[in-house]
C-alpha positions, 0 to 999 in steps of 0.5 A: 499499499502506498505510503499516503493511502490509509484505504485500498481497493484492490481488484473488487469484483461482486456479483448478485444472482437473482435467479438461475439465469439471471446475474448482477455484475456490481463490481467488476475489477474495482481499485482505489484508494484514499489518501489519508485525511482526505475525502474521496467521492464515488460518483454514479447514478443508481445501479453504478456500484458504489453502495456496494463498494461503500459496503465491501468497504466497511465488510457488510458484504463479501467481496467475490474477488479482490480485497480491501485494505484499512491501514495496510490490513486486509479487512473481511467480513466477520461476526466476531465481536473483538473484530467487529470493535477492532475494525469500527475504531478504523471506519464507521458508516453513516446511512441516507437515512438515519433513521434505522440506528434509533429507537423510536422509543428512547432519547437519541442520546441513547444510540450514543450512550450506547456507542460509548458502551463498547468503544469507550467501557473505561466511562462510567455513567456520568462520564459517558453522559458528558460525552454524549453532550460533548459529541452532540455540540460538536456536530451542532445539537443540544442537550434538549436535541440529545433527550428528544426522541427522533420523531420530535427531531428534523431529518438533519438533526436526525443525520447530525446524530447518525454523526455523532454516533460515528464520532463516538467510535473515534474512527479514522475512516467515515464512509458517508453513502448518500448521507446529505441526498434526502435533506434539502438544498440548505441543510445540505449545505449545512451539514457539508460544512459541518463535515468539512469541519469534522474533517479538518478538525479531527484528521478524518478521512471520508469516502463519500457516496453520491449520486449528485455531482453538485454537492461533490465540489462542497466535500471532496478532493478526489473522484472516482466516477462509476458506472455499471460496476466500473470506474470509467474515470478519475481524479481530482474534484476540479479535474472531474468537474471542469474538464472531464474526460469520459462521455460518461462523466460529462453526461452526468454533468449535463444533467446534474440538477439546476433550478427549474428541474424536474427529474424523470426516472432513468434518464440518465441511463437513456441518455448513456445508451448513446455513448 
């Protein structure tokens, strides 16, 4: 592994079998790396393989071939609690919908306290409470938010809780899978600013999965573009957004949402057939 790469995927392949004669290749010989302290954006339309890549990297999916290395050590799916705990100290994931990790019947602080019980067994109850409030403050929330149930919080506030939950494990890498796509534009900007600040303050590394090129410049250093399980282009954010070389990348940029834009399902893939 190159000295400055904290995360590296090498030759990843993943095929999903849908029946006896039907299959989908989600990853087709995918290799990429993320430099320590930077953000790599993985962009592509739905079905391009970007979320499968994220799940393989964090160990939620098994690759049919290839390997993932974090700090030079190979990552494999495991059911061992000790190995899961050790991996969680390296990499955490923030999903598009944070609702799945929040218990509707409990204050949202409970999900952070649960993480601290696992990863900070040295803390007693009062110390965990203090750390919970510290984490909430880091993501722009207050004690009032910590003691609220999920139904009392907005989508942006719940996503901030999810980010605080990831930070509780004190990871080196955070994988963000469409983490702002469900938020309206003004809230997106606030969460992106938060992520940028946390990365700078804590020296975090991000893998940012998105279909929306309009948010990439705000958060990424490097970009890979995926289509049908393959990487079709890679480069710095300025190279990809300002000087795209591949026709598919140019198509994604041309189809990026603009004022007055009305989405139509499958439009990118329809146009991509002409490439």
